[in-house]
Each structure stands twice: as C-alpha cells, then as structure tokens.
N, C-alpha and C positions, 0 to 999 in steps of 0.2 A: 318261847323257844329260842335257843341260842344258835346264832348263825354268825360267821361260818363255823362249822364243826372243827374241832381240833384235828389236825392231820393224823394224829395217832389213833383217832376213833374210827377211821375207815378200815374196812376189812378188805384188803387188796387181794387179788387172785394170787395164790402161791405160785411162784416162778413165772408170774405173768410179765409180759413185756410192757413197755412204756404205754402204748396205746390201750392195752388191756386194762391197765391200772386207771388211766384217764376215763375210759368208758365205764368202768365199774363205779368210779366215784360220781360220774354224771348220772348214772342210774340210781345210785344210793341217795343222791341229793340233786334232783333236777334243777333246783334254783341256781346251782353252780353255773350251769350253762347260760342262764338268763343274765347273771351279773357279768359274765365274761363277754357275752354278746354286747351288752351295754357299754362295757369298757372298750371293746374293739370299735364300736360306732363312734365313741368319743375320740379315739385315735384317728379314725378316718376323717372325722370332722376337722381335725387340725390341718389336714392336707387341703381342705377347701377354704381355709381362712383367708389366704391372699385373694382368691376370687370373690369371696363375699365382701371383703373390704373394698375391692375395686368397684363392685356393684353399689356399695354404700356411697362411694364418692360420685357416682354418676346419677344417683337418685336425687329427686328434687329435695332441696333443703329449705327450712326444716320440714320433715314429714315423718310419719310413723314408719314408713318403709325404710327410709334412710337410717333411722335410729335402730330399728330391729336388725338390719343388715350389718350395721357397725358393731352392735353387741355380738352378733353371731360370728363376726370376722375377727374379734379380739381373741387371739390365741390364748391369752392369759385367763380368759373367762370360760374356755371350752369345758374343762373338766368340772368346774363348779356348776355349769349349766346341766351337764349330764348327771351330776349328783342329784339334781332335782328329779330326773327321770328314774335314777336308781332308787331314790327314797320312795317314790310312788310305787314302784314294783316291789320293793322290800316290804312296805307297809301292807300291800295287798296280799302278798304271798306268805309273809311271816308274822304280820301284825306290827302295830306301832311299838310295842314293847321290845321286840327283837331289833327293830330299826334303831331306837334310842339306845338300846344296850350296846349295839355295835359301834355307833357313832361315839358313844361315851368311852369306848375302849381304844379308839384310834388315838395315836400320839401325834399331836400337832406341834411338838417341840421344834422340829426342823423348819417348818414354814415360819413359825414365830421368830426363830433365830435368823433366818434369811432376811426377814423384814428388817430386823434390828441391825444386822451387820451391813446390809446394803446401805441403809440410811447413814450409818456412822462412817463407813469407808468412802462414801461419795462426798463427804464434807470438804470444804476448801483446804483446811490444814493438812488432812491426810493425803488428799490428791496432790497438793503442792509438794509435800515431802516425797511422795512416790515419783512425781515428775522430775524433781531435782535429782533423785537417786538414779533414775533411768537415763537422765540427761548425761550423766557421767559415762554410762555405757554407750549411749548413742554418739557421744563425742568421739569415740574411737573410730566411728565411720563418718566423721565430719559433721554430725548433727543433721544429716540429710533425712528426708522422710523414710528412705529405705533403711537407714540405720535405726531410726525409731521403731519401724515395723519389726525388724529383726530382734532388737533388744526387748521390746514389750512382749513379743510372742515367745521369747526364750526365758527371760527372768521372771516376769509376772506369774506365769503358771506354776513355777517352782515355789513361789511364795505360798501357794495353797497348802504346802506341807507344814506351814508354821502359823499362818494367820487364818486358815481355813479356806476352802475352795470358793465359797460364795464371796468372801472379801477379795480374794485374788481375782476372781472373775469381774467383780465390780470395778476394781482399780484398772485392770487390763482393758476392759471395754471402754471406760471413760477416757483413758489415755489414747486408745486407738481412735476413738471418736474425734479427739482434738488433733492428734498428730497424723492421722491417716485418712479416715473417712471424710473429714472436712475438705480434703483435697480432691474429692470426687474421683476416686479410682474407677477404672472400667468395672462393669457389673460382674464379670467373670472373676476378676481379682477380688472384688468385694465379698463374693460368696466363698471363694477359696480361703480368704483370710478368716471369715467367720467360722467355717468348718475347722480350720487349723486351730483357731483359738479354743473352740469347744473340746477338741481332742486333746490338746496340750494341757488344758486345765484339768481334764478328767484324769490324766495320768500324772500330772504334776503334784498331786496331793499324796503320792504313794511313797515319798521319802521317809515319812514318819507314820506312826501308828495311831495318831490322835486327831488328825485334821480332816481326812476325807471320809465322808459317810460310808461308802462301801467297805472301807478298811475298818472303820470303827465297829461295824457290825460283827466282824470276825476276830478282831484283835484279842479281846478277852477270852472268848470261848476256845480259841486255838492257841493262845499263849504267844502271840506275835508282839515283839517289842521293837524299839527303834532300830536296833542293830539288825534284827531279822529283816525289817522292811527295807532298809537301805541295801543290804547285801543281796536280797532276793528280788526286790522291785525297783529300788531307787536308781541304780545305775542303768537299768533297762529303760526306765522312764526318761532319764536325762538323754540317753542315746537316741531314743525315739523322737524326743522333742527337737534335738539338734538336727537329726537326719531329715525330719519332715520339713523343718524350716529351710534347710539348705536345698532340698528338692524343689519346694515351691519357689524359693528365690531364683533358682536356675531357670525354672519354667517360665516365671513371670518377670524375669530380669529386666526386659525392655520396658514393661509397664511400670515397674517399681522405680527404676532409675529415671523415668520421665516425670515422676511426681516432683513438684516444686513446693518449697516451704511457703505456707500462707502467712502473709503479714498479720491478718486477723487472728490466726492461731497464736502467733508469737505474742500478741498483745494481751492475751488472756491471763498471763501469769501475774499474780499480785502477791506482795509480801505478807507474811504472817509471823507475828512474834514467836520466838522459840518457846516461851512458856505455854502459849496456847497450843502449839503443836504437840508439846510433851503431854499436856493434859489430855488431848485427843488420843494419843498413843496409850496412855494409861487406861482410858475408857475402853479403847479397842482391845487392849490386852486382857482386861478383866472380862469383857463380854465373850471373847474367844475362849478364855479359861472356863467360863461358866456356860459354855455352849449347850450343855445338856440339862441345864437347870433354869427353866423359865422364871422361877420364883426369885432368881438372882439377877439374870441379865435384863429382865423387863424393868425392875426398879432402877437398875443402873442406867438404862436407857432414858428413863424419866428424868433422872438427875442430869444426864448428859444434855437433854433438851433444855433444861434450865441453864446449864453452863453456856450453851450456844446462845441463848437469849441474852445472857449477861455479857457476852463478848461479841455481840452482833456486828460491831464495826469490822471485825476480822473474819466474819462468816458470810457465807451465802445462805439463803433460805434452805432449810432441810427439805429435800424432795421426798414426798411421801407416796406419790402416785405409783411410780414404778415398783418400789418395795412392796406396797400393799397388793398390787396386781400379781406380782410374782409369788407372794405368800398365798394368795387365793389359789393360784395355779397349783402350787405344791400341795396345799391342803386338799384340793379336789383330787389330785393324783394319789395321795396316800389313802384317801377313802376308797377309791377304786382299787388301788394296788393291793390293799390288805385282803381283798377277796379273791385274789388270783393264785394263791398258794396251792390250791387243790390240783392244778395242772402243771405249775412250774416245778414243784418239788419232785414229782416223778420224772420229769424231763432231766433235771439236774442229777438225779440219783442213778440214772441208768446209762450214762455216757462215759466213754474212756477219756483219756487226757486231752487229745487233740479235738475229738468231737465235743468234749465239754467246754473247751476254750471257745470253739466256734459257736456252740449253742449259747453260751453265756453272752458272747458278743452280740449275737442276733437278738436274743431275748431282751438285752439291755436297750436296744433300739425301741422297744415297745413297752418298756417299763423302767422305772427308776432303778439304777444299778445297785443301790443300797438294798432294795428288796431282794434282788437276785442273790447277793452274798448272804443276806440274813437267812433266806430259805436254805442256802447251802449248809449253814450251821445245824440245821435240823436233820440233815441226811447222815445216818450213822455210817461209820467205817470209811470215811474219806481219808485217803493217803495224803502225804505231804504234796505229792505231785498233782493230785486232783484239787487240793486246796489252792495251790498256786494257779492252776489252770482256770478255776472258776473266778477267782478275784482278778487275775490278769485279763481274762475275757470281759469281765464286767466293766473294768475301767477302760479297756481298749475300745469298746463300743459306745463309750459315753459321749461321743460327739456326733453320732449319726442322726439324731433327732433332738428336738427341743426337750422331749420328756426323758431322754436317756440318762441325764445327770442333773441333780438338783440345782446346780448353779446356772445351767443353760438358760432357763427363762429370764434370769437376771441379765445375762449378756444380751439376749435377744431383745429384751425390753429397752435396754439402753441404745442399741444400735439399729433397731428396726426402722427408725425414721430415715435412714440412709438407703432404704430399699423401697422402691415404688410398691404401694399397696401391701407393705409388710414383707416379712421373710417367707420365701417359698420353701416348703419342706423338701421338695425335690432338689432345689438349688442348694440347700444346706446339706442334704445327704451327699450330693455329688462333690460338694466342696470338702466334705469330711472323709470321703471314701479313700482317697490316696493316703492321707496321714494315718487313717485307721489301719490300712494294710501295712504301712511302714512300721507302725507301733506293734502290730501283730508279729512282724518279722523280728523286731527288737526283743520282744518277750519270749518268743518261742524258738528262735534260731540263735541269736547272739549269746 
C-alpha cells in the first residue's frame, strides 16, 4: 500500500471549508492523524531538550541514566529518535513494504548538502577570508565588538543569496562565536543575537532565486528569476535586516558597548597562503553550484578532504560532529515533514493574502519553510499576490524555532555551547519575535 496518498487522490467536500477538508482527509486515511501526532510530539520534545540536558549533567557519571538523558536532550537527535517511533507505527499500520517505499522516496539531498557545506565553510582558509573581509566593515566602527556584531549580522546573512544559506549560517555563527559570544555577553543579549541571526539568515537568501531552499521550491514552477527576486523580495529583506539590527542595537546599546575585545580572540588569527584559500573557494563554489546533485558534490567533498590532508600545515582538522548531527536533524525532519501535506495544503489554499502571510509564518515555526513553499506550488489558482504572501511568510517565520529553516540547526549546533544546558526554544522564540515582526512590517507594509 502506498502512503502517503497523492493530495489529488482525496475526494474533498465540494465548497467545504478548511476544517471540513482536513476532517474528510482524516476520515479517508486515519493514519494521517497518527503521523501528525507523532510529528507534534517530536516538536514538543524539542522544547524539553534543555531540561533533559540539565538533568543529564546532574546525573551520576558515567551511568545509563546520564547517557540516556544526554541523548534525549540533544536537539539534533530528536527527529531521528521519533523517526524510530514513526517507523514502528508505519510498519504496523501499513506494512514494511509501505514504510520502505516511503523512506526510499524521501529526498535526502538537502541534509547531505548541509553536511558538506558546513564542513567546507568552517575550514580555516574560508573562515580566515570571511573574517578578513568583515574586518574591513567592522573597522568602520573601530573594530570594537559592537562593530563586529553589527557587520556580521548585516553582511553574512546576505551572503546566503550567493553561497547558500547553510554556508552563510556557518560562517556567521563561527564569527559570532569568536568575536561576540566568547566575550560572554548577558544571556538576554545572547538569545536576542541568536534569534536575530536566524531571522536575518532566513530572509537574507531571498535576493536571488537559486540559493534559499524555500525560494528554490517555487522559482521554476512560478517562473521567478533573479530580477524578480530582488525587485519583489531583495530590497524588503535588506530593509528588514538593517531595521532589525538597528532596533536591537538601540535596545541593547549599553550591553553591546560594554563588551571589550578579548586578547585570546585576537590571537586566533593565523595566516593562510593565497593559493590554498583560492583552492577552498573553488571547492566551495563547485559544491554550491552542484547543491542539488549529490552525485557531484559528494565526490567533490572526498577530493576536498584529500586536499586538506595534503595541505594540513595550513589547515585545522575538519570538524565532522556538528555537520553530521545537523544532517541527521534535517534528515529526520524531512521524513516527518513529507507526511504533513494532507493538512498543510488545505490551510494554504483557503486563506487570503494577509491571513496566508500570517499562516505561512506560523506554520513555518513548526515545519521547515521549504516544505511550506513546496506545498504552495501544488495549490492551483494562486495569484501573484498570494505567491508573494506565502513565500514572504515562510521566510519571515524562519527564525522562530530551530526547525523553521534548514540552516538553523547548523547555527544552533555551533553556538549552543555558550548557553547553559543548550538553547532554550522559548528563549530563541522570544529573541526572534521582534525581528520577525519587523521583517513582517518590511514585507507587507514597506
């Protein structure tokens, strides 16, 4: 038996409202409700991760209890753990054949790409170049921590329109770690900065039509090119990023100006030969170009590993732990997310422009925004205003939770060591709320 059924196979009530359609689909295929409940439990689990991690730290070590609590508290493992529950329910209700049939149809290209791009973007030559480039911008503010904070949160997210959002997130998070979080800012400012980073990266990829996953899902079906993206989305995104940064700077001005440059941070910079840096940029460019073709970017990554080994004196060891955990997180998310179309599609198809924008923003907080925009392409009769509203809403809500945008787990994985017991979902939500509202204003009013 094939599951999930094609959305076109449902016999929806004629002239039925949104809830009528959802209820009819739940009756037609009761297992829809089961997979959605499992997904919602996984989302709920993410909110308890900081508490579980705290309990693991207080448990006797080493002990089975400490190990189990630590595994349950790792946010990157949550959706993979619940895939096990999903697989069990799937096999019992539909049979192993249907389970393996579904898992075989799921595309794991994005998780694989994020693993590779995170590993390449975090290497010493790429980070050194990014740091030197942003140092020129920070120099306009005297090179103080507040200048680094402002330049990283403004420039790095916009790079997501060219080097992809996961690469931009990795570079921005690593630079913030060195130039900001190492200075031990107040926790309220730490969460505000994390939320601001996630929101800015989510909208920073909308200047072009080829870099941000939620835009990629609609660019070809709707005929959006680079000119369209910049004129309809790009300037709104730039305005939203600058406005959000200015508002948070003014609010946290005292704390930001009180930060002092760390000697230890300054000493981390090490020289890299130009030819090594150029080679890394060639690898990075090819991998970004081949982002949708694992048969190309994975062999390129293997060659890249060999190059790093050959130039080891100019390299730091490639960090695999964070990229692999983030890839596992995203793989689990796409497995769950691919089963939620039965209720998301009727929600998107029955809303006006402003409600659709708000609905897409809210739905994005509980699902990857690329899935939201993909499902929008399946809804017939979307006007240009509705197309704009759903994509703008999807990228606007991309910072509210760690699951809202594919690069978020990468940023959280890099920066979570600066938060006691990991990143609190509530703290992240509150930190991202104000920038989200500002970006909503930029897209819908400016």
